[in-house]
Residue frames as a rotation matrix with the C-alpha (Angstrom) as fourth column:
MET 1
-0.560 0.665 -0.495 30.98
0.518 0.747 0.418 -18.54
0.647 -0.022 -0.762 9.45
ALA 2
-0.485 0.349 -0.802 30.04
0.737 -0.331 -0.589 -16.26
-0.471 -0.877 -0.096 12.40
ARG 3
-0.790 0.169 -0.590 29.39
-0.344 -0.918 0.198 -13.39
-0.508 0.359 0.783 9.99
GLN 4
-0.800 0.505 -0.325 27.18
-0.146 0.360 0.921 -15.68
0.583 0.784 -0.214 7.81
ARG 5
-0.410 0.670 -0.619 25.12
0.866 0.499 -0.033 -16.65
0.286 -0.550 -0.785 10.83
GLN 6
-0.583 0.154 -0.798 24.84
0.375 -0.820 -0.433 -12.98
-0.721 -0.552 0.420 11.78
THR 7
-0.868 0.253 -0.427 23.59
-0.492 -0.551 0.674 -12.15
-0.065 0.795 0.603 8.30
THR 8
-0.662 0.632 -0.404 21.11
0.267 0.702 0.661 -15.02
0.701 0.330 -0.633 8.30
THR 9
-0.414 0.474 -0.777 19.77
0.890 0.032 -0.455 -13.97
-0.191 -0.880 -0.435 11.75
LEU 10
-0.722 0.091 -0.686 19.52
-0.026 -0.994 -0.104 -10.33
-0.691 -0.058 0.720 10.67
LEU 11
-0.856 0.402 -0.326 17.63
-0.393 -0.095 0.915 -11.16
0.337 0.911 0.240 7.45
ALA 12
-0.499 0.696 -0.516 15.23
0.655 0.693 0.300 -13.35
0.567 -0.189 -0.802 9.37
ASP 13
-0.394 0.318 -0.862 14.58
0.721 -0.475 -0.505 -10.54
-0.570 -0.821 -0.042 11.86
LEU 14
-0.772 0.078 -0.631 14.11
-0.343 -0.886 0.311 -7.96
-0.535 0.457 0.711 9.08
ALA 15
-0.856 0.441 -0.270 11.88
-0.058 0.437 0.898 -10.33
0.514 0.784 -0.348 7.12
SER 16
-0.438 0.695 -0.570 9.52
0.892 0.417 -0.176 -10.48
0.116 -0.585 -0.802 10.14
LEU 17
-0.781 0.126 -0.611 8.89
0.077 -0.952 -0.295 -6.76
-0.619 -0.278 0.734 9.88
PRO 18
0.261 0.965 0.028 5.57
0.122 -0.004 -0.993 -5.69
-0.958 0.263 -0.118 8.26
LEU 19
0.971 0.238 -0.036 5.69
-0.043 0.025 -0.999 -6.46
-0.237 0.971 0.034 4.54
ARG 20
0.518 -0.835 0.185 9.37
0.827 0.544 0.141 -7.35
-0.218 0.080 0.973 4.85
THR 21
0.381 -0.275 0.883 10.17
0.473 -0.763 -0.441 -3.62
0.795 0.586 -0.160 4.49
PHE 22
0.586 -0.244 -0.773 12.59
0.756 -0.180 0.630 -1.62
-0.293 -0.953 0.079 6.61
ARG 23
0.878 -0.406 0.255 14.86
-0.273 -0.861 -0.429 1.42
0.393 0.307 -0.866 6.91
PRO 24
0.032 -0.965 -0.261 18.61
-0.001 0.261 -0.965 1.30
0.999 0.032 0.007 7.64
ARG 25
-0.323 -0.166 0.932 17.98
-0.858 -0.365 -0.362 2.30
0.400 -0.916 -0.024 11.29
ASP 26
0.708 0.647 0.283 16.20
-0.705 0.627 0.332 -1.00
0.037 -0.435 0.900 11.79
ALA 27
0.736 -0.532 -0.419 19.46
0.303 0.812 -0.499 -2.82
0.606 0.241 0.758 11.05
GLU 28
0.223 -0.734 0.641 21.54
-0.572 -0.631 -0.524 -0.74
0.790 -0.250 -0.560 13.45
ILE 29
0.707 0.088 0.702 21.17
-0.669 0.405 0.623 -3.34
-0.230 -0.910 0.345 16.20
ALA 30
0.794 -0.438 0.422 23.43
0.448 0.890 0.082 -5.62
-0.411 0.124 0.903 14.16
TYR 31
0.036 -0.789 0.613 25.52
0.954 -0.155 -0.256 -3.14
0.297 0.594 0.747 12.19
PRO 32
-0.057 -0.077 -0.995 26.85
0.620 -0.784 0.025 0.18
-0.783 -0.616 0.092 13.57
HIS 33
-0.477 -0.065 -0.876 27.02
-0.556 -0.750 0.358 1.55
-0.680 0.659 0.322 9.97
PRO 34
-0.005 0.521 0.853 24.26
0.166 0.842 -0.513 -0.45
-0.986 0.139 -0.091 8.27
ARG 35
0.665 0.394 -0.634 24.12
-0.505 -0.389 -0.771 1.30
-0.550 0.833 -0.060 4.85
THR 36
-0.205 -0.834 -0.513 27.43
-0.979 0.164 0.124 -0.26
-0.019 0.527 -0.850 3.74
GLN 37
-0.817 -0.040 0.575 26.35
-0.185 0.963 -0.196 -3.73
-0.546 -0.266 -0.794 4.87
LEU 38
0.191 0.967 0.169 22.90
0.036 0.165 -0.986 -3.34
-0.981 0.194 -0.003 3.30
ALA 39
0.405 -0.131 -0.905 24.47
-0.855 -0.404 -0.324 -2.34
-0.323 0.905 -0.276 -0.02
ARG 40
-0.710 -0.696 -0.105 26.48
-0.701 0.684 0.201 -5.60
-0.068 0.216 -0.974 0.04
LEU 41
-0.565 0.568 0.599 23.32
0.119 0.774 -0.622 -7.62
-0.817 -0.280 -0.504 0.76
VAL 42
0.514 0.712 -0.479 21.67
-0.374 -0.316 -0.872 -5.92
-0.772 0.628 0.104 -2.19
GLU 43
-0.017 -0.621 -0.783 24.57
-1.000 0.001 0.021 -6.86
-0.012 0.783 -0.621 -4.41
ARG 44
-0.904 -0.282 0.321 24.27
-0.327 0.940 -0.097 -10.47
-0.275 -0.193 -0.942 -3.16
GLY 45
-0.579 0.749 -0.321 20.59
-0.274 0.192 0.942 -10.52
0.768 0.634 0.094 -4.23
LEU 46
-0.631 0.305 -0.714 19.27
0.719 0.577 -0.388 -10.88
0.293 -0.758 -0.583 -0.68
LEU 47
-0.260 0.524 -0.811 17.79
0.472 -0.664 -0.580 -7.39
-0.843 -0.534 -0.074 -0.32
HIS 48
-0.091 0.301 0.949 15.84
0.951 -0.256 0.172 -5.22
0.295 0.919 -0.263 -2.70
ARG 49
-0.762 -0.151 -0.630 16.27
0.369 -0.901 -0.229 -1.42
-0.533 -0.407 0.742 -2.58
VAL 50
0.005 0.900 0.436 12.81
0.993 0.047 -0.107 -0.12
-0.117 0.434 -0.894 -3.34
ALA 51
0.786 0.181 0.591 13.50
0.276 -0.958 -0.074 3.60
0.553 0.221 -0.803 -2.67
ASP 52
-0.202 -0.898 0.391 16.21
-0.057 -0.388 -0.920 5.71
0.978 -0.208 0.027 -1.14
GLY 53
-0.677 -0.138 0.723 16.44
-0.700 -0.180 -0.690 4.58
0.226 -0.974 0.025 2.46
TYR 54
0.232 0.796 0.559 13.99
-0.838 0.456 -0.301 1.71
-0.494 -0.398 0.773 2.14
TYR 55
-0.719 -0.557 -0.416 14.70
-0.677 0.698 0.236 -1.98
0.159 0.451 -0.878 1.61
ILE 56
0.536 0.837 0.112 12.67
-0.844 0.529 0.087 -5.13
0.014 -0.141 0.990 1.19
VAL 57
-0.427 -0.604 0.673 13.90
-0.564 0.759 0.324 -8.62
-0.707 -0.241 -0.665 2.19
ILE 58
-0.311 0.276 -0.909 13.60
-0.878 0.283 0.387 -10.74
0.364 0.919 0.154 -0.92
PRO 59
0.689 0.578 0.437 11.42
-0.682 0.721 0.121 -13.87
-0.245 -0.382 0.891 -0.31
GLN 60
-0.099 -0.815 0.571 13.66
-0.486 0.540 0.687 -16.90
-0.868 -0.209 -0.450 -0.04
GLU 61
0.222 0.261 0.940 12.01
0.559 0.755 -0.342 -18.68
-0.799 0.601 0.022 -2.98
MET 62
0.955 0.202 0.216 12.86
0.291 -0.511 -0.809 -15.66
-0.053 0.835 -0.547 -5.19
VAL 63
0.397 -0.900 -0.178 16.56
-0.461 -0.363 0.810 -15.32
-0.794 -0.239 -0.559 -4.29
GLY 64
-0.537 -0.711 0.455 18.56
0.140 0.456 0.879 -15.81
-0.832 0.535 -0.145 -7.47
HIS 65
-0.166 0.586 0.793 15.64
0.983 0.161 0.086 -14.82
-0.077 0.794 -0.603 -9.73
ARG 66
-0.874 0.001 0.486 14.63
0.129 -0.964 0.234 -11.51
0.469 0.268 0.842 -11.22
TRP 67
-0.168 0.784 -0.598 12.10
0.979 0.204 -0.007 -10.10
0.116 -0.587 -0.802 -8.75
LEU 68
-0.849 0.020 0.528 10.19
-0.030 -0.999 -0.010 -6.87
0.527 -0.025 0.849 -8.45
PRO 69
-0.724 0.604 -0.334 7.64
0.540 0.195 -0.819 -6.29
-0.429 -0.773 -0.467 -5.63
ASP 70
-0.038 0.762 0.647 4.25
0.898 -0.258 0.357 -5.01
0.439 0.594 -0.674 -6.71
LEU 71
-0.529 -0.255 0.810 3.67
0.136 -0.967 -0.215 -1.33
0.838 -0.003 0.546 -6.29
GLU 72
0.417 0.801 0.430 0.84
-0.360 -0.289 0.887 -1.57
0.834 -0.525 0.168 -3.78
SER 73
0.769 -0.243 -0.592 2.78
0.593 0.619 0.515 -3.89
0.241 -0.746 0.620 -1.43
SER 74
-0.303 -0.947 0.111 5.83
0.835 -0.320 -0.447 -1.61
0.459 -0.043 0.887 -1.78
GLY 75
-0.270 0.279 0.921 3.75
-0.176 -0.955 0.237 1.50
0.946 -0.098 0.307 -0.91
ALA 76
0.764 0.643 0.058 2.17
-0.204 0.156 0.966 -0.17
0.612 -0.750 0.250 2.07
GLY 77
0.507 -0.687 -0.521 5.54
0.816 0.577 0.033 -1.49
0.278 -0.442 0.853 3.22
ILE 78
-0.504 -0.696 0.512 7.17
0.511 -0.718 -0.473 1.93
0.697 0.023 0.717 3.06
ALA 79
0.022 0.619 0.785 4.28
-0.436 -0.701 0.564 3.53
0.900 -0.355 0.255 4.93
SER 80
0.874 0.298 -0.383 4.39
0.130 0.617 0.776 0.80
0.468 -0.728 0.501 7.56
ALA 81
0.045 -0.942 -0.333 8.09
0.894 0.187 -0.408 1.32
0.446 -0.279 0.850 8.04
ILE 82
-0.632 -0.235 0.738 7.41
0.080 -0.968 -0.239 4.99
0.770 -0.092 0.631 8.73
TYR 83
-0.285 0.658 0.697 4.21
-0.806 -0.558 0.197 4.91
0.518 -0.506 0.690 10.75
GLY 84
-0.732 0.085 0.676 3.68
-0.392 0.759 -0.520 1.27
-0.557 -0.645 -0.523 11.81
ALA 85
-0.961 0.269 0.065 1.53
0.229 0.638 0.735 -1.37
0.157 0.721 -0.675 10.23
ASN 86
-0.220 0.950 -0.223 -1.70
0.953 0.160 -0.257 -0.37
-0.208 -0.269 -0.940 11.98
ASN 87
0.119 0.228 -0.966 -1.33
0.190 -0.961 -0.203 3.24
-0.975 -0.159 -0.158 10.83
ALA 88
-0.713 -0.307 -0.630 -0.96
-0.546 -0.321 0.774 2.67
-0.439 0.896 0.061 7.09
VAL 89
-0.001 0.850 0.526 -4.00
0.197 0.516 -0.834 1.90
-0.980 0.103 -0.168 4.96
LEU 90
-0.914 -0.176 0.365 -4.01
0.373 -0.010 0.928 1.35
-0.160 0.984 0.075 1.21
MET 91
-0.075 0.912 -0.404 -6.85
0.224 -0.379 -0.898 3.60
-0.972 -0.158 -0.176 -0.15
GLY 92
0.197 0.236 -0.952 -8.31
-0.684 -0.663 -0.306 4.91
-0.703 0.711 0.030 -3.34
VAL 93
0.535 -0.022 -0.844 -6.91
-0.787 0.349 -0.508 3.49
0.306 0.937 0.170 -6.55
SER 94
-0.565 -0.816 -0.124 -4.46
-0.707 0.556 -0.437 1.31
0.425 -0.159 -0.891 -4.64
ALA 95
-0.528 0.476 0.703 -7.25
-0.418 0.575 -0.704 -0.37
-0.739 -0.665 -0.105 -2.58
ALA 96
0.533 0.770 -0.350 -9.23
-0.672 0.135 -0.728 -0.73
-0.513 0.624 0.590 -5.81
ARG 97
0.142 -0.583 -0.800 -6.29
-0.843 0.352 -0.406 -2.41
0.518 0.732 -0.442 -7.48
ILE 98
-0.811 -0.401 0.426 -5.73
-0.580 0.646 -0.496 -4.77
-0.076 -0.649 -0.757 -4.52
MET 99
-0.205 0.832 0.516 -9.40
-0.269 0.459 -0.847 -5.81
-0.941 -0.312 0.130 -4.85
GLY 100
-0.602 -0.132 0.788 -9.11
0.569 0.621 0.539 -6.31
-0.560 0.773 -0.299 -8.59
ALA 101
0.481 0.863 -0.152 -11.30
0.561 -0.437 -0.703 -3.42
-0.673 0.253 -0.695 -9.57
ILE 102
0.671 -0.395 -0.628 -8.46
-0.678 -0.670 -0.302 -1.81
-0.302 0.628 -0.717 -11.50
PRO 103
0.928 -0.235 0.289 -6.71
0.283 0.949 -0.139 -4.50
-0.241 0.211 0.947 -13.62
ARG 104
0.627 -0.704 0.334 -3.84
0.323 -0.155 -0.934 -2.48
0.709 0.693 0.130 -15.04
ALA 105
0.016 -0.699 -0.715 -0.65
1.000 -0.009 0.030 -1.65
-0.027 -0.715 0.699 -13.23
LEU 106
0.912 0.357 0.203 -0.47
0.343 -0.934 0.098 1.92
0.224 -0.020 -0.974 -11.95
ALA 107
-0.003 -0.952 0.306 2.35
0.507 -0.265 -0.820 4.38
0.862 0.153 0.484 -11.34
THR 108
-0.434 -0.098 0.896 1.10
-0.605 -0.705 -0.370 5.75
0.668 -0.702 0.247 -8.03
ALA 109
-0.341 0.339 -0.877 0.45
0.690 0.724 0.012 4.02
0.639 -0.601 -0.481 -4.76
VAL 110
-0.166 0.389 0.906 -1.90
-0.446 -0.849 0.282 5.89
0.879 -0.358 0.315 -2.46
VAL 111
-0.303 -0.057 -0.951 -1.67
0.698 0.666 -0.262 5.22
0.649 -0.743 -0.162 1.32
ALA 112
0.573 0.541 0.616 -3.60
-0.126 -0.684 0.718 6.83
0.810 -0.489 -0.324 4.16
VAL 113
-0.285 -0.719 -0.634 -1.41
0.727 0.268 -0.632 7.74
0.624 -0.641 0.446 7.12
PRO 114
0.387 0.563 -0.731 -1.93
0.921 -0.280 0.272 9.72
-0.052 -0.778 -0.626 10.33
LYS 115
0.320 -0.362 -0.876 0.53
0.116 -0.902 0.415 12.54
-0.940 -0.235 -0.246 9.44
GLN 116
0.970 0.078 -0.231 1.38
-0.203 -0.270 -0.941 14.22
-0.136 0.960 -0.246 6.17
HIS 117
0.102 -0.952 0.290 4.54
0.183 0.304 0.935 13.06
-0.978 -0.043 0.205 4.40
ARG 118
-0.050 -0.184 -0.982 6.08
-0.845 -0.517 0.140 14.07
-0.533 0.836 -0.130 1.17
PRO 119
0.921 0.318 -0.223 5.68
-0.388 0.722 -0.574 11.69
-0.022 0.615 0.788 -1.78
ILE 120
0.055 -0.910 0.412 8.45
-0.415 0.354 0.838 9.07
-0.908 -0.217 -0.358 -2.06
THR 121
0.513 0.042 -0.857 9.76
-0.854 0.118 -0.506 8.22
0.080 0.992 0.096 -5.52
LEU 122
0.810 -0.211 0.547 10.69
0.033 0.948 0.318 4.64
-0.585 -0.240 0.775 -5.99
SER 123
0.048 -0.925 -0.377 14.20
-0.791 -0.266 0.551 3.77
-0.610 0.272 -0.745 -7.24
ASP 124
-0.606 -0.295 0.739 13.31
0.005 0.927 0.374 0.42
-0.796 0.230 -0.560 -8.82
ARG 125
-0.297 0.584 0.755 10.74
0.954 0.218 0.207 1.76
-0.043 0.782 -0.622 -11.29
SER 126
-0.892 0.084 0.444 9.03
0.035 -0.966 0.254 4.92
0.450 0.242 0.859 -12.51
ALA 127
0.136 0.929 -0.345 6.53
0.539 0.223 0.813 5.18
0.832 -0.296 -0.470 -9.72
VAL 128
-0.670 -0.314 0.673 5.72
-0.324 -0.692 -0.645 7.17
0.668 -0.650 0.362 -6.57
VAL 129
-0.350 0.548 -0.760 4.09
0.873 0.485 -0.052 6.56
0.339 -0.681 -0.648 -3.18
GLN 130
-0.436 0.362 0.824 1.57
-0.136 -0.932 0.337 9.27
0.890 0.035 0.455 -2.36
PHE 131
-0.727 0.189 -0.660 0.57
0.679 0.338 -0.651 9.74
0.100 -0.922 -0.374 1.32
VAL 132
-0.188 0.781 0.595 -2.77
0.012 -0.604 0.797 11.12
0.982 0.157 0.104 2.39
LYS 133
-0.969 -0.197 0.149 -3.25
-0.125 -0.132 -0.983 12.40
0.213 -0.972 0.103 5.92
ARG 134
0.006 0.997 -0.081 -6.37
-0.401 0.076 0.913 10.83
0.916 0.027 0.400 7.42
ASP 135
-0.084 0.096 0.992 -7.64
-0.969 0.223 -0.104 9.51
-0.232 -0.970 0.074 10.73
THR 136
-0.584 -0.272 -0.764 -6.65
-0.606 0.773 0.188 5.96
0.540 0.573 -0.617 9.83
HIS 137
-0.981 0.192 0.035 -8.55
0.115 0.711 -0.693 4.48
-0.158 -0.676 -0.720 12.80
ARG 138
-0.230 0.951 -0.205 -11.84
-0.379 -0.282 -0.881 5.90
-0.896 -0.125 0.425 11.53
LEU 139
-0.368 0.084 -0.926 -11.52
-0.926 0.055 0.373 4.42
0.082 0.995 0.057 8.09
ASP 140
0.651 0.601 0.464 -13.51
-0.557 0.793 -0.245 1.36
-0.516 -0.099 0.851 7.24
ALA 141
-0.023 -0.818 -0.574 -10.58
-0.962 0.173 -0.209 -0.99
0.271 0.548 -0.791 6.55
GLU 142
0.917 0.262 0.300 -9.75
-0.334 0.916 0.221 -4.64
-0.217 -0.303 0.928 6.52
ARG 143
-0.090 -0.983 0.158 -6.62
-0.575 0.181 0.798 -6.73
-0.813 -0.019 -0.582 6.50
VAL 144
0.907 0.286 -0.308 -5.80
-0.406 0.404 -0.820 -8.11
-0.110 0.869 0.483 3.05
GLN 145
0.420 -0.775 0.472 -3.07
0.368 0.621 0.692 -10.42
-0.830 -0.117 0.545 1.85
THR 146
0.762 -0.297 -0.576 -0.36
-0.633 -0.531 -0.563 -9.19
-0.138 0.793 -0.593 -0.50
PRO 147
0.677 -0.580 -0.452 2.70
0.124 0.696 -0.708 -10.96
0.725 0.423 0.543 -2.03
LEU 148
-0.348 -0.895 0.281 4.77
-0.152 -0.241 -0.958 -9.38
0.925 -0.376 -0.052 0.81
GLY 149
-0.842 0.115 -0.527 2.36
0.530 0.362 -0.767 -10.18
0.103 -0.925 -0.366 3.66
PRO 150
0.098 0.992 -0.086 -0.79
0.985 -0.084 0.148 -8.79
0.140 -0.099 -0.985 5.17
THR 151
-0.942 -0.334 0.026 -1.66
0.327 -0.933 -0.153 -5.14
0.075 -0.136 0.988 5.19
LEU 152
-0.226 0.898 -0.378 -4.67
0.472 -0.239 -0.849 -2.87
-0.852 -0.370 -0.370 5.75
ALA 153
-0.948 0.060 0.313 -6.79
0.263 -0.411 0.873 -1.63
0.181 0.909 0.374 2.88
THR 154
-0.602 0.798 -0.035 -10.05
-0.681 -0.536 -0.498 0.24
-0.416 -0.276 0.867 2.78
THR 155
-0.407 0.570 0.713 -13.15
0.317 0.821 -0.475 -1.92
-0.857 0.032 -0.515 2.25
PRO 156
-0.579 0.244 0.778 -15.15
0.805 0.022 0.592 -1.85
0.127 0.970 -0.209 -0.94
GLU 157
0.512 0.853 -0.107 -17.57
0.852 -0.488 0.188 0.59
0.108 -0.187 -0.976 0.70
GLN 158
0.479 -0.393 -0.785 -14.93
0.286 -0.776 0.563 2.97
-0.830 -0.494 -0.259 1.85
THR 159
-0.594 -0.765 0.249 -13.02
0.433 -0.043 0.901 2.74
-0.678 0.643 0.356 -1.37
THR 160
-0.165 0.648 0.743 -16.11
0.964 -0.053 0.260 3.55
0.208 0.760 -0.616 -3.41
LEU 161
0.821 0.453 -0.347 -16.69
0.544 -0.805 0.236 6.67
-0.172 -0.383 -0.908 -1.39
ASP 162
0.163 -0.848 -0.503 -13.03
0.224 -0.465 0.856 7.69
-0.961 -0.253 0.114 -1.52
LEU 163
-0.614 -0.389 0.687 -12.87
0.703 0.126 0.700 7.29
-0.359 0.913 0.196 -5.27
ALA 164
0.175 0.801 0.572 -15.96
0.911 -0.353 0.215 9.34
0.374 0.484 -0.791 -5.78
HIS 165
0.799 0.094 -0.594 -14.78
0.439 -0.766 0.469 12.00
-0.411 -0.635 -0.653 -3.42
ARG 166
0.280 -0.766 -0.578 -11.35
-0.567 -0.618 0.545 12.43
-0.775 0.175 -0.607 -5.00
PRO 167
0.878 0.180 0.443 -11.36
0.172 0.746 -0.644 10.77
-0.446 0.642 0.624 -8.42
LEU 168
0.754 -0.655 -0.042 -8.12
-0.307 -0.295 -0.905 12.46
0.581 0.695 -0.424 -9.57
LEU 169
0.399 -0.649 0.648 -6.07
-0.852 -0.003 0.523 11.15
-0.338 -0.761 -0.554 -6.60
GLY 170
0.135 -0.433 0.891 -3.50
0.015 0.900 0.435 8.67
-0.991 -0.045 0.128 -7.87
ASP 171
-0.343 -0.338 -0.876 -3.49
-0.785 -0.409 0.465 9.83
-0.516 0.848 -0.125 -11.46
ALA 172
-0.978 0.081 0.190 -5.77
0.163 0.871 0.463 7.01
-0.128 0.484 -0.865 -12.62
ASP 173
-0.481 0.847 -0.227 -9.04
-0.444 -0.459 -0.770 8.87
-0.756 -0.270 0.596 -13.10
VAL 174
-0.364 0.335 -0.869 -9.65
-0.882 0.175 0.437 7.10
0.299 0.926 0.231 -16.38
ASP 175
-0.700 0.031 -0.713 -10.13
0.070 0.997 -0.025 3.90
0.711 -0.068 -0.700 -14.34
VAL 176
-0.955 0.224 0.196 -12.21
-0.246 -0.224 -0.943 5.38
-0.168 -0.948 0.269 -11.56
PRO 177
-0.170 0.973 -0.159 -15.76
-0.985 -0.165 0.042 5.12
0.014 0.164 0.986 -13.10
SER 178
0.242 0.245 -0.939 -15.43
-0.423 0.898 0.126 1.39
0.874 0.366 0.321 -13.82
ALA 179
-0.744 -0.502 -0.440 -13.78
0.202 0.458 -0.866 0.75
0.636 -0.733 -0.239 -10.43
ILE 180
-0.777 0.516 0.361 -16.57
-0.612 -0.486 -0.624 2.55
-0.147 -0.706 0.693 -8.67
ALA 181
0.139 0.882 -0.450 -19.19
-0.929 0.273 0.250 0.50
0.343 0.384 0.857 -10.54
ALA 182
-0.003 -0.214 -0.977 -17.44
-0.065 0.975 -0.213 -2.75
0.998 0.063 -0.017 -9.67
LEU 183
-0.893 -0.406 -0.195 -16.93
0.171 0.095 -0.981 -1.87
0.417 -0.909 -0.016 -6.01
TYR 184
-0.568 0.766 0.301 -20.36
-0.820 -0.494 -0.290 -0.37
-0.074 -0.412 0.908 -5.47
ASP 185
0.156 0.640 -0.752 -21.89
-0.682 0.621 0.387 -3.57
0.714 0.452 0.534 -6.87
ARG 186
-0.042 -0.197 -0.980 -20.18
0.370 0.908 -0.198 -5.65
0.928 -0.370 0.035 -4.21
SER 187
-0.880 -0.250 0.404 -20.71
-0.224 -0.532 -0.817 -3.13
0.419 -0.809 0.412 -1.35
ASP 188
-0.427 0.736 -0.526 -23.25
0.903 0.370 -0.216 -3.56
0.036 -0.567 -0.823 1.41
LYS 189
-0.236 0.284 0.929 -25.65
0.446 -0.818 0.364 -0.71
0.863 0.501 0.067 0.77
LYS 190
0.875 0.481 -0.046 -26.63
0.262 -0.393 0.882 -0.07
0.406 -0.784 -0.470 4.36
ARG 191
0.390 -0.805 -0.446 -22.98
0.803 0.061 0.593 -0.10
-0.450 -0.590 0.670 5.35
ILE 192
-0.521 -0.616 0.591 -21.89
0.830 -0.528 0.180 2.32
0.201 0.584 0.787 2.67
GLU 193
0.274 0.675 0.685 -24.77
0.327 -0.735 0.594 4.65
0.904 0.061 -0.422 3.55
ALA 194
0.901 0.096 -0.423 -23.73
0.432 -0.115 0.895 4.57
0.037 -0.989 -0.145 7.23
ILE 195
-0.043 -0.990 -0.134 -20.11
0.909 -0.094 0.405 5.31
-0.414 -0.104 0.904 6.38
ALA 196
-0.373 -0.036 0.927 -21.10
0.683 -0.687 0.248 8.11
0.628 0.725 0.281 4.10
ASN 197
0.668 0.662 0.339 -23.24
0.220 -0.611 0.760 9.72
0.711 -0.433 -0.554 6.86
GLU 198
0.765 -0.399 -0.506 -20.55
0.579 0.079 0.812 9.29
-0.284 -0.913 0.292 9.47
GLN 199
-0.247 -0.969 0.010 -17.77
0.790 -0.195 0.581 10.72
-0.561 0.151 0.814 7.33
ARG 200
0.256 0.474 -0.843 -19.91
-0.068 -0.861 -0.505 13.40
-0.964 0.186 -0.188 5.66
LEU 201
-0.822 -0.559 -0.104 -19.49
-0.228 0.156 0.961 11.84
-0.521 0.814 -0.256 2.28
THR 202
-0.029 0.890 0.455 -23.11
0.362 0.433 -0.825 11.61
-0.932 0.141 -0.334 1.22
ALA 203
0.532 0.152 -0.833 -22.49
-0.641 -0.571 -0.513 13.80
-0.554 0.807 -0.206 -1.87
SER 204
-0.493 -0.816 -0.301 -19.74
-0.852 0.381 0.360 11.36
-0.179 0.434 -0.883 -2.82
LEU 205
-0.669 0.328 0.667 -22.10
0.146 0.938 -0.315 8.47
-0.729 -0.113 -0.676 -2.35
ARG 206
0.477 0.863 -0.169 -24.72
-0.025 -0.179 -0.984 10.09
-0.879 0.473 -0.064 -4.60
ARG 207
0.263 -0.428 -0.865 -22.06
-0.938 -0.322 -0.126 10.63
-0.224 0.845 -0.486 -7.23
ALA 208
-0.782 -0.565 0.262 -20.92
-0.510 0.823 0.250 7.02
-0.357 0.062 -0.932 -6.88
GLU 209
-0.195 0.820 0.538 -24.51
0.230 0.572 -0.788 5.81
-0.953 -0.029 -0.300 -7.28
ILE 210
0.670 0.458 -0.584 -24.83
-0.418 -0.417 -0.807 7.74
-0.613 0.785 -0.088 -10.53
TRP 211
-0.178 -0.802 -0.571 -21.51
-0.981 0.099 0.166 6.44
-0.077 0.590 -0.804 -11.91
ALA 212
-0.872 -0.143 0.469 -22.59
-0.210 0.973 -0.095 2.93
-0.443 -0.181 -0.878 -10.95
GLY 213
-0.706 0.656 -0.268 -25.92
-0.316 0.047 0.948 3.40
0.634 0.753 0.174 -12.66
ALA 214
-0.814 0.317 -0.487 -27.70
0.557 0.668 -0.494 2.68
0.168 -0.673 -0.720 -9.39
ARG 215
-0.674 0.540 -0.504 -29.93
0.061 -0.639 -0.767 5.76
-0.736 -0.548 0.397 -9.09
ASP 216
-0.318 0.597 -0.736 -31.56
-0.893 -0.450 0.021 5.48
-0.319 0.664 0.676 -12.46
GLY 217
0.548 0.604 0.579 -32.12
-0.462 0.795 -0.392 1.75
-0.697 -0.054 0.715 -12.39
ASN 218
0.617 -0.330 -0.714 -29.47
-0.677 0.239 -0.696 0.97
0.400 0.913 -0.076 -15.06
């Protein structure tokens, strides 16, 4: 009974972490050798191993059911576990997908972080989390809701510029023109111009305008 209470308390504490995602070191306060205990919780269907060394606490309502977290939430959760929730920002195709500008599921999550990190391959699907070193506090970002909880993602304006600047990032370039058109349409034009000037992305803005059909009146 005491062990069950300990497990329940631990899961509640871990579930309170950003996007319910954590590394084994986060469980060391309860377990001196957490990996063995975490493996048992995975077997019991209480934890989901999303990548080597990264776990997600399964939402209570999904315990006992087949459950797979979405890629964008998983990527943001992993990045938050490494750098902290305020230093991980979904960007590019991942931000576009969160905002519905890319409808199909992707195989790469793109996250802006303050320091470079090698890509992390997920263990629960054929997908990868790609990290991009950026000054995350200078990005135009907003907090958005995901199935695992809130996270930061670039705004439509910032995402439009980022997609036009690096259309191949995230291996979804076939989706980029339509995503840019959709996001540019919902962007505040004065705001996107200001961001482009501040971040020296005016060439990317001009490219986005052409792809969105904005400069020729289409």
